[in-house]
C-alpha positions in Angstrom: 0.0 0.0 0.0 2.9 2.4 0.8 4.4 1.7 -2.6 1.1 2.5 -4.3 0.8 5.8 -2.3 4.3 6.7 -3.3 3.5 6.1 -6.9 0.4 8.3 -6.7 2.4 11.0 -4.9 5.0 10.9 -7.7 2.4 11.1 -10.4 0.6 14.1 -8.8 3.8 16.1 -8.4 4.8 15.6 -12.1 1.3 15.7 -13.7 1.6 19.4 -14.7 4.7 18.8 -16.8 4.0 15.2 -17.9 3.1 14.6 -21.6 1.6 11.4 -22.8 3.6 9.7 -25.6 2.6 11.4 -28.9 1.3 14.6 -27.2 4.5 16.5 -27.8 4.7 15.5 -31.5 1.0 16.4 -31.9 1.6 19.7 -30.3 4.6 20.5 -32.5 2.7 19.6 -35.7 -0.3 21.8 -34.6 2.1 24.7 -33.9 3.8 24.4 -37.3 0.5 24.3 -39.1 -0.8 27.3 -37.1 2.2 29.5 -37.7 2.4 28.6 -41.4 -1.3 29.7 -41.9 -0.7 32.8 -39.7 2.2 33.8 -42.0 0.3 33.0 -45.2 -2.5 35.4 -44.1 -0.2 38.2 -43.1 -1.2 38.0 -39.4 -4.9 37.6 -40.4 -5.0 40.7 -42.6 -5.8 38.7 -45.8 -7.4 35.6 -44.2 -10.3 34.1 -46.1 -13.2 32.7 -44.1 -11.8 29.2 -44.8 -8.4 30.1 -43.5 -9.9 31.7 -40.4 -11.9 28.5 -39.7 -8.7 26.4 -40.1 -6.7 28.7 -37.8 -9.5 28.7 -35.2 -9.6 24.9 -35.3 -5.8 24.6 -34.8 -6.0 27.2 -32.0 -8.7 25.1 -30.2 -6.7 21.9 -30.6 -3.6 23.5 -29.2 -5.6 24.8 -26.2 -6.5 21.2 -25.4 -2.9 20.2 -25.1 -1.7 23.2 -23.2 1.5 22.2 -21.2 1.3 25.1 -18.8 -1.8 25.0 -16.6 -1.1 28.2 -14.6 0.6 30.6 -17.1 0.3 33.7 -14.9 2.0 31.9 -12.1 5.2 31.2 -14.1 7.9 33.5 -15.4 7.6 31.7 -18.8 4.9 34.2 -19.8 7.2 37.2 -19.2 9.1 38.8 -22.1 8.6 40.2 -25.6 6.1 38.4 -27.8 5.5 39.0 -31.5 2.0 38.9 -32.8 1.7 36.3 -35.6 -2.1 36.3 -36.0 -5.2 37.9 -34.7 -8.9 38.3 -35.6 -8.9 41.9 -34.3 -9.4 44.2 -37.2 -8.3 47.3 -35.2 -5.0 45.8 -34.2 -4.3 44.7 -37.8 -5.2 48.2 -39.0 -7.8 46.9 -41.5 -9.3 49.8 -43.4 -6.7 52.2 -41.9 -3.0 52.9 -41.9 -0.8 49.8 -42.4 1.4 48.3 -39.7 5.1 48.1 -40.6 7.2 45.3 -39.1 6.4 43.4 -35.9 3.6 44.1 -33.5 5.1 43.4 -30.0 3.5 42.7 -26.7 5.7 42.8 -23.6 4.4 41.2 -20.4 5.9 41.4 -16.9 4.0 39.6 -14.2 6.5 40.8 -11.5 5.4 44.4 -12.0 1.9 43.5 -13.3 2.5 45.5 -16.4 2.2 45.1 -20.2 3.1 47.1 -23.2 2.0 46.9 -26.8 4.1 48.5 -29.5 4.1 48.8 -33.3 5.1 51.1 -36.1 2.4 52.6 -38.3 2.9 54.1 -41.8 1.0 57.4 -42.1 1.2 58.3 -45.8 4.7 56.7 -46.0 5.9 58.2 -42.7 6.7 55.5 -40.2 5.6 56.5 -36.7 6.1 54.3 -33.6 3.0 53.8 -31.4 2.8 52.3 -27.9 0.3 51.7 -25.1 1.2 50.7 -21.6 -1.2 48.8 -19.3 -1.6 47.5 -15.8 -2.5 43.8 -15.3 -5.0 42.7 -12.6 -4.9 38.9 -12.5 -8.2 37.3 -11.6 -6.9 33.7 -11.5 -3.9 31.7 -12.8 -4.6 32.4 -16.5 -7.1 35.3 -16.8 -6.2 38.9 -16.2 -8.1 42.2 -16.5 -6.2 44.9 -18.3 -6.3 48.7 -17.6 -4.7 50.8 -20.3 -2.6 53.6 -18.8 -0.7 55.6 -21.4 -0.6 56.0 -25.2 2.3 57.2 -27.2 2.3 58.3 -30.8 5.8 59.2 -31.8 7.1 61.7 -29.3 3.6 62.6 -28.0 2.2 60.8 -25.0 -1.2 61.0 -23.3 -3.1 59.2 -20.5 -5.6 56.6 -21.6 -9.3 57.3 -20.7 -10.5 55.5 -17.6 -12.9 53.5 -19.7 -10.1 51.8 -21.7 -10.1 48.4 -20.3 -9.9 44.8 -21.5 -8.9 41.3 -20.5 -6.6 38.5 -21.5 -7.2 34.8 -21.1 -4.0 32.9 -21.7 -5.2 29.5 -23.0 -1.9 28.1 -24.1 1.8 28.7 -23.2 5.0 26.9 -23.9 8.6 28.1 -24.3 8.0 29.8 -27.6 4.2 30.1 -28.3 1.4 31.8 -26.5 -2.3 31.7 -27.4 -4.6 34.3 -25.9 -8.3 35.1 -26.0 -9.4 38.7 -25.7 -12.5 40.3 -24.1 -14.1 41.1 -27.5 -13.9 37.4 -28.7 -10.7 37.9 -30.6 -7.9 35.4 -30.6 -4.2 36.1 -30.6 -1.2 33.9 -31.6 2.1 35.2 -30.4 5.7 33.8 -30.6 8.5 34.6 -28.1 11.0 37.1 -29.4 14.7 36.4 -28.7 17.6 38.9 -28.8 18.0 38.3 -32.5 14.4 39.4 -33.3 
């Protein structure tokens, strides 16, 4: 009986990091397919309804094999993340001024802060834009977001009190993060390293 209890104890302490055989291979294949489609659609800017459906299916399949059950309780979520795909028209700049280069989100759970940055082309003039935010975690994977300050080139201004949102981190590993936003949008992000 003691041996059985020891085995159960061992299983319970490693359950959060254990992957059944084949799970890792499945996860990697899903990631490759998701990132390929994300690239093919220019972050979602040119996605057809069929491509959107394919991406959402891959997104949901990855959520089911999430290796990190408490993403906001690990430092793995911290750092700079490059947006690879989203369904948010406003973030993509659909119908407006084009984004140039990477759209970056920085998260720091030690200071409960976040920052989104991008470069926008206004009639051929590239202007950096940034918004800083405060995180208010509600559990191990869901956080409310209060936007604090906007910057447009050298000009900065405080965000209106009503500018709020939320992030539900539904998948996290060493190099990929999937998030659901408060308006029903999905976000696919990859970790940036020093070379990015």
